[in-house]
C-alpha positions in Angstrom: -7.8 7.5 34.9 -4.5 6.8 33.8 -4.7 3.5 32.2 -9.0 4.2 30.3 -6.7 7.5 28.7 -3.7 5.0 27.8 -4.6 5.0 24.2 -6.2 8.6 24.2 -3.4 10.1 21.4 -3.3 7.0 19.2 -6.8 7.0 19.0 -6.8 10.6 17.7 -3.7 10.0 15.6 -5.3 6.7 14.1 -8.9 8.0 13.4 -8.0 12.0 12.1 -4.7 10.1 10.1 -7.5 7.1 8.6 -9.5 10.2 7.4 -6.8 11.5 5.6 -5.9 8.8 3.9 -9.4 7.9 2.8 -9.6 11.3 1.1 -6.0 10.8 -0.8 -7.1 7.3 -2.2 -10.2 8.5 -3.0 -8.1 11.3 -5.3 -5.7 8.7 -6.6 -8.4 6.3 -7.7 -10.3 8.9 -9.3 -7.3 10.0 -11.3 -6.7 6.8 -12.5 -10.4 6.2 -13.7 -9.4 9.7 -15.3 -5.8 8.5 -17.0 -8.0 5.3 -18.2 -10.1 7.3 -20.0 -7.6 9.3 -21.5 -5.2 6.6 -22.6 -6.7 3.4 -22.6 -3.7 1.7 -21.8 -2.9 -0.1 -18.9 0.9 0.8 -18.5 -0.1 4.2 -19.0 -2.4 4.2 -15.6 0.2 2.2 -13.9 2.7 5.1 -14.2 0.6 6.9 -12.1 1.8 4.6 -8.9 4.9 4.1 -10.3 6.1 7.8 -10.1 4.5 7.9 -7.1 6.4 5.2 -5.4 10.3 5.7 -7.4 10.9 8.6 -5.0 9.6 6.5 -2.5 11.8 3.6 -2.9 15.0 5.8 -3.8 14.9 8.2 -1.0 14.0 6.0 1.4 16.9 5.4 3.4 17.8 8.6 3.9 14.7 9.8 4.3 14.4 7.3 7.8 17.6 9.2 9.1 16.3 12.4 8.7 13.5 10.8 10.7 15.8 9.9 13.8 17.4 13.1 13.6 14.3 15.6 13.3 11.1 15.9 15.8 8.2 14.0 14.4 5.0 16.0 14.8 7.4 18.8 12.7 7.8 16.1 10.3 4.8 14.6 9.7 3.1 18.4 9.9 5.5 20.2 6.7 5.1 16.8 5.1 1.9 17.1 5.0 1.8 20.3 4.1 3.4 20.3 1.3 1.4 16.6 0.1 -1.4 19.4 0.0 -0.2 21.7 -1.8 0.4 19.3 -5.0 -3.4 18.0 -4.5 -4.4 21.8 -4.9 -2.0 22.2 -7.9 -4.0 19.7 -9.2 -7.3 21.3 -8.6 -6.0 24.5 -10.2 -4.6 22.8 -13.3 -7.9 20.9 -13.7 -10.6 23.3 -13.0 -8.5 26.1 -15.4 -9.2 22.8 -18.2 -4.8 23.1 -17.9 -4.5 19.9 -16.3 -2.3 17.2 -18.5 -1.5 13.7 -18.0 2.3 14.7 -17.3 0.9 17.2 -14.4 -0.1 14.0 -13.1 2.9 12.3 -13.1 5.3 15.1 -12.0 2.6 16.4 -9.0 2.7 12.8 -7.9 6.5 12.2 -7.9 6.9 15.3 -5.7 3.8 14.0 -2.9 5.6 10.7 -3.4 9.0 12.3 -2.0 7.0 13.5 1.0 5.7 10.3 1.9 8.8 9.0 1.7 10.0 11.2 5.0 6.3 11.5 6.5 5.9 7.6 6.6 9.0 6.7 8.8 8.2 9.3 10.9 4.7 8.0 11.5 5.6 4.9 12.3 7.8 5.7 15.3 5.1 8.3 16.2 2.7 5.1 16.6 5.3 3.4 18.6 5.7 6.3 21.2 2.5 7.3 21.8 1.0 3.2 22.4 2.1 0.9 25.5 3.8 -2.4 24.5 1.2 -4.3 25.4 -1.2 -2.6 23.0 0.5 -3.3 19.8 -1.0 -6.1 18.5 -4.4 -5.0 19.4 -3.4 -1.1 17.5 -2.2 -3.0 14.9 -4.6 -4.4 14.0 -7.5 -1.7 14.1 -4.6 0.2 12.1 -5.3 -2.8 9.7 -8.7 -2.2 10.4 -8.7 1.4 9.2 -6.8 0.7 5.8 -9.7 -2.2 5.3 -12.3 0.5 5.5 -10.2 3.0 3.3 -9.7 0.0 0.6 -13.7 -0.6 1.2 -14.7 2.6 0.5 -12.7 5.0 -1.4 -13.6 2.8 -5.0 -17.0 3.2 -4.6 -16.6 7.0 -3.2 -14.5 8.2 -6.0 -16.3 6.5 -8.7 -19.7 8.1 -7.6 -17.9 11.3 -6.8 -16.3 11.2 -10.4 -19.4 10.3 -12.1 -21.3 12.8 -11.0 -19.5 15.6 -9.7 -16.0 15.2 -11.3 -12.2 15.0 -10.3 -12.3 18.3 -8.9 -15.5 17.1 -6.3 -13.0 14.4 -5.3 -10.1 16.3 -5.1 -12.3 18.8 -2.8 -13.2 15.7 -0.4 -9.0 14.8 -0.2 -8.6 18.4 1.2 -11.8 18.8 3.8 -10.0 15.8 5.5 -6.7 16.9 4.8 -7.6 19.6 7.3 -9.1 17.8 9.6 -6.3 15.7 10.1 -3.7 18.9 10.1 -5.2 20.2 12.7 -6.1 17.2 15.0 -1.7 16.8 14.9 -0.9 20.3 15.7 -3.5 20.9 18.3 -4.0 17.7 19.9 -1.7 15.2 20.3 2.1 14.9 22.0 4.6 12.8 20.7 7.3 12.0 23.1 10.9 12.6 22.1 12.9 9.5 21.8 16.1 10.2 24.1 18.6 11.0 21.5 21.9 8.8 21.7 24.2 12.0 19.7 21.8 11.1 16.3 21.6 15.2 15.8 25.4 15.7 15.4 26.0 12.5 13.1 25.6 12.3 9.0 22.6 11.3 7.4 24.7 8.7 5.1 26.0 7.5 8.5 22.8 6.8 10.0 21.5 5.8 6.9 24.2 3.2 6.9 23.4 2.1 10.5 19.7 0.9 9.0 21.1 -1.3 6.6 23.7 -2.8 9.2 21.2 -3.5 11.8 19.3 -5.6 9.1 22.6 -7.3 8.1 22.6 -8.3 11.9 19.2 -9.4 12.4 18.3 -12.1 8.8 15.0 -13.1 10.3 13.6 -8.9 9.8 16.4 -8.9 6.6 14.4 -12.5 5.0 10.9 -11.3 5.3 11.3 -8.5 4.4 12.8 -10.0 1.2 9.7 -12.1 1.2 7.3 -9.4 1.5 9.1 -7.3 -1.2 8.4 -10.6 -3.9 4.8 -10.5 -2.6 4.5 -6.8 -3.6 6.2 -7.1 -7.1 3.5 -9.6 -7.7 0.7 -7.8 -5.8 1.6 -4.7 -8.3 1.5 -6.3 -11.3 -2.0 -7.5 -10.3 -3.2 -3.6 -9.4 -1.2 -2.8 -13.1 -3.5 -5.7 -14.8 -6.8 -5.7 -13.0 -7.8 -2.3 -14.5 -6.7 -3.6 -17.8 -8.9 -6.7 -17.0 -12.3 -5.5 -15.6 -12.7 -1.8 -17.9 -12.9 -3.1 -21.2 -14.7 -6.7 -20.1 -18.3 -6.8 -21.5 -19.9 -7.3 -17.9 -17.2 -4.4 -16.3 -16.5 -1.1 -16.6 -15.5 1.6 -14.1 -18.5 0.8 -11.8 -18.2 -2.8 -11.7 -14.1 -2.0 -11.2 -14.7 0.0 -7.9 -16.9 -2.6 -6.2 -14.5 -5.5 -6.9 -12.2 -3.4 -5.6 -13.9 -2.9 -2.9 -14.3 -6.7 -2.2 -10.5 -6.4 -0.9 -11.2 -4.3 1.6 -14.4 -6.0 3.3 -11.9 -9.3 3.1 -9.3 -7.4 5.1 -12.2 -5.9 7.5 -12.9 -9.7 8.6 -9.1 -9.9 8.3 -8.2 -7.0 10.8 -10.7 -7.9 13.4 -9.4 -12.0 13.1 -5.7 -10.1 13.6 -6.8 -7.9 16.4 -8.4 -10.6 18.7 -6.7 -13.7 17.5 -3.7 -15.2 20.6 -0.4 -14.4 19.9 0.9 -16.8 17.1 3.7 -19.4 18.7 5.4 -18.5 15.3 5.0 -15.0 13.9 7.4 -16.1 10.9 5.1 -19.0 9.4 2.1 -17.0 9.8 3.3 -14.3 7.8 4.4 -16.9 4.9 1.8 -18.6 5.1 -0.8 -15.7 4.6 0.8 -14.9 1.6 1.0 -18.3 0.1 -2.7 -18.8 0.5 -3.9 -15.3 -1.2 -1.4 -15.5 -4.0 -2.1 -19.0 -4.9 -5.7 -18.1 -4.8 -6.8 -15.0 -6.1 -4.8 -14.4 -9.6 -6.2 -18.1 -10.7 -9.7 -17.4 -9.8 -10.1 -14.5 -11.8 -8.0 -15.9 -14.6 -10.2 -18.5 -15.3 -13.8 -16.7 -14.0 -16.3 -14.8 -16.6 -18.5 -13.3 -14.0 -18.2 -10.1 -11.3 -19.1 -12.4 -8.7 -16.2 -14.6 -9.0 -14.2 -11.7 -9.2 -15.2 -9.9 -5.6 -14.5 -13.9 -4.6 -11.1 -14.1 -5.7 -10.4 -10.3 -4.3 -11.8 -11.4 -0.8 -9.7 -14.7 -1.0 -6.8 -13.0 -1.4 -7.2 -9.7 0.8 -8.8 -11.4 4.0 -5.7 -12.5 5.3 -3.1 -9.9 4.3 -4.2 -7.6 7.4 -3.1 -10.8 9.5 0.2 -10.5 8.1 1.0 -6.9 7.8 0.0 -7.2 12.1 2.3 -9.9 12.7 4.6 -8.3 10.7 4.6 -4.8 12.8 4.5 -6.8 16.3 7.7 -8.1 15.2 9.8 -4.8 14.1 8.3 -2.6 16.9 9.0 -5.7 19.6 12.5 -6.2 18.1 13.7 -2.9 17.1 14.8 0.2 19.4 12.7 2.8 19.5 16.1 5.1 18.6 17.1 2.7 15.6 13.6 2.6 14.2 13.2 5.2 11.7 16.0 4.2 9.8 15.7 0.7 10.1 11.5 1.1 8.9 12.8 3.4 5.9 15.7 0.7 4.8 12.4 -1.7 5.1 10.5 0.5 2.6 13.2 0.2 -0.1 13.6 -3.1 0.6 10.2 -4.5 0.4 9.0 -1.4 -1.8 11.6 -1.0 -4.5 9.6 -4.2 -6.6 6.2 -2.3 -6.6 6.9 0.1 -9.2 9.0 -2.6 -11.2 6.0 -5.0 -11.0 3.4 -2.0 -12.1 6.1 -1.3 -15.1 6.2 -5.2 -15.7 2.4 -6.2 -15.5 1.5 -3.0 -17.8 4.0 -3.7 -20.1 2.8 -7.4 -19.9 -0.6 -6.9 -20.9 -0.1 -4.0 -23.5 3.0 -5.4 -25.5 2.6 -9.6 -24.8 -0.7 -11.0 -23.6 -2.9 -8.9 -25.6 -0.7 -8.9 -28.6 -0.7 -13.1 -28.0 -4.1 -13.5 -27.4 -5.2 -11.6 -30.3 -3.7 -14.0 -32.3 -3.9 -17.3 -30.2 -5.9 -20.4 -30.8 -9.2 -22.1 -29.7 -7.4 -23.3 -26.3 -6.4 -19.8 -24.8 -9.4 -18.1 -25.8 -11.6 -20.7 -23.8 -9.2 -20.6 -20.9 -9.2 -16.8 -20.5 -11.8 -15.4 -23.4 -11.5 -13.2 -26.1 -11.5 -9.3 -26.8 -9.4 -6.4 -25.3 -9.0 -7.6 -21.6 -8.7 -11.2 -22.5 -4.7 -10.5 -22.3 -5.0 -9.1 -19.1 -6.3 -12.3 -17.8 -3.6 -14.8 -19.2 -1.7 -12.0 -17.2 -3.3 -12.6 -13.9 -2.8 -16.4 -14.7 1.2 -16.0 -15.2 0.9 -14.2 -11.6 -0.7 -17.0 -10.1 2.1 -19.1 -10.8 4.6 -16.8 -10.3 3.5 -15.7 -6.9 3.0 -19.7 -5.7 6.4 -20.7 -7.1 7.8 -17.4 -4.7 6.4 -18.0 -1.9 7.0 -21.9 -1.9 10.9 -20.8 -2.4 11.0 -18.1 0.6 8.7 -20.7 2.8 12.0 -23.0 2.6 14.5 -20.2 3.8 12.1 -18.9 6.4 11.1 -22.5 7.7 14.6 -22.1 10.0 13.2 -19.0 11.7 10.8 -18.8 14.5 9.3 -15.5 16.6 7.0 -15.7 19.3 7.1 -12.3 21.5 
């Protein structure tokens, strides 16, 4: 009986938290559509995610130290409650016709700050409720849920936003939050990690310990820095994609939702692969090769194609091995890093690995609006033949640039990472 129930808490936590994440993603996508309709700017739309990630990057190191000092369950509940208050503020402002763009930026920044503390607490919570022999299986299942969210949220958000408006999308978010909050509060017990004096240590000292640990483990550090480079290119892509598809004669909001969902379909397949695949002989090599394939295919295919069909194929190729990469990275970190250090090390990982996301979003939006679109308006036949003409052609040109950058970056890091090998 004990064996049968070993993953009970994981399944409850995974299902309910995934449902809540779907609701949050629906709201985020609906806000993207609402904002692009009002600004028509790639950079203005990207700023929505920049406001979410900026506090996440700046405060993650200290948030991880807080995570290691306090009860994980209470930390998650408190952060979730404060984040949902931000969502409710958007709902009230929208319903009273007082919602402005700067409101969304500010509220997203506060919500991002809550996620900064909640995320490392959640990582440690999963570690504490999962027996070690199930790390790869549960890692694949977590990738699967993220994939399903990627499929569902743009389609659900586009449909709800088109039929019932932004307030309906936010209402879905609030309902899914209520389910996840109740399950975590009432049904799940998260074991506490035996403390070794951490509660008496300063936040700065604990944060420093996370950085020192990474310095002493260069394999993990280099993988994190490699993923920071991947995130830069991927986030610039995220800023570029709406500006490429929405104004395209064969695009629009609905097509953007379908194309975005294809990345989720690919991640479902990749997640199932990660769940059933045997342990690789070298997890570092799997991480590197997965991202090389992704970045060297998707950007080029979208840049040179004019058909939604090929846009979908590009998304599938670009995302199918992402769950394989993330599962292998997660298994490495859970297996190598001691549980009592995981909060602060994961937080340092978040800062180092994700600080490039707001930079990439800014870079992608700026390049489309201020560089690539003006270049395409004044370009000759060759560039028009390669990337099309009219609004959106500059975004196609930007996708080509990102394809080159991503391929070169992967090759450079591949040379660095080839001397490291990890198999648990």
